[in-house]
C-alpha positions as CSV (number, residue, x, y, z in Angstrom):
1,X,0.0,0.5,0.2
2,X,1.4,3.7,-0.8
3,X,0.5,7.2,0.7
4,X,-0.6,10.0,-1.9
5,X,1.2,11.8,0.3
6,X,4.4,10.5,-0.6
7,X,3.1,10.7,-4.3
8,X,3.0,14.3,-4.0
9,X,6.6,14.5,-2.1
10,X,8.1,12.4,-4.9
11,X,6.6,14.5,-8.0
12,X,7.6,17.7,-5.8
13,X,11.0,16.3,-5.5
14,X,11.5,16.6,-9.2
15,X,9.5,18.9,-10.9
16,X,9.0,22.0,-10.2
17,X,5.0,22.5,-9.3
18,X,3.0,25.2,-8.7
19,X,0.4,22.8,-7.3
20,X,-0.4,19.1,-6.7
21,X,-3.1,17.3,-5.4
22,X,-3.0,13.5,-5.5
23,X,-5.7,11.6,-4.1
24,X,-6.2,8.0,-3.4
25,X,-8.0,5.6,-0.5
26,X,-7.2,1.8,-1.6
27,X,-3.5,2.4,-1.5
28,X,-2.9,1.6,-5.5
29,X,-4.8,3.6,-7.4
30,X,-4.5,7.2,-7.4
31,X,-5.7,10.4,-8.9
32,X,-3.4,13.3,-9.4
33,X,-3.6,16.9,-11.3
34,X,0.0,18.4,-11.3
35,X,0.4,22.1,-12.9
36,X,4.3,23.2,-13.4
37,X,5.7,25.3,-15.4
38,X,8.2,23.0,-16.9
39,X,5.4,21.5,-19.0
40,X,5.4,24.1,-21.2
41,X,5.7,23.7,-24.9
42,X,5.4,19.9,-24.3
43,X,2.5,17.3,-25.5
44,X,0.0,15.9,-23.2
45,X,2.1,12.6,-23.3
46,X,5.4,14.3,-22.6
47,X,3.9,15.7,-19.5
48,X,3.0,12.4,-18.3
49,X,6.2,11.0,-19.0
50,X,8.0,13.5,-16.4
51,X,5.6,12.6,-13.8
52,X,5.9,9.1,-14.1
53,X,9.9,9.5,-14.2
54,X,9.6,11.2,-11.1
55,X,7.8,8.2,-9.9
56,X,10.1,6.1,-10.9
57,X,9.8,2.1,-10.4
58,X,7.3,2.4,-8.4
59,X,4.8,3.0,-11.3
60,X,3.3,-0.2,-12.3
61,X,4.5,-1.8,-8.9
62,X,3.5,-0.3,-5.8
63,X,1.4,2.2,-7.7
64,X,-0.6,0.1,-9.6
65,X,-2.9,2.9,-11.8
66,X,-2.0,7.2,-11.4
67,X,-5.1,9.1,-13.5
68,X,-3.2,12.4,-14.4
69,X,-4.6,15.7,-15.0
70,X,-0.9,17.9,-16.3
71,X,-1.3,21.6,-17.1
72,X,1.0,24.6,-17.3
73,X,0.4,27.6,-15.1
74,X,-1.5,29.2,-17.7
75,X,-3.4,26.3,-18.5
76,X,-4.6,25.9,-15.7
77,X,-5.6,29.6,-14.7
78,X,-8.0,29.0,-18.2
79,X,-10.0,25.7,-15.7
80,X,-13.1,26.0,-13.7
81,X,-11.9,24.9,-11.1
């Protein structure tokens, strides 16, 4: 079982983020919103790859699933959150 706060900490350690929200009740399936200026100019796939790289070998092992939404700060400002 893995903790949502630990996922947040790992992402923050590898990516400069304005916002990270991670939720997950069962310890293996998580939802995350990550807002980072580092995503600027990158495709959605490349943005997600950066987050997965921050989590390394935990993905597919301790973390079975991560539903991910990534935004640049400007994109996040445009969303109705």
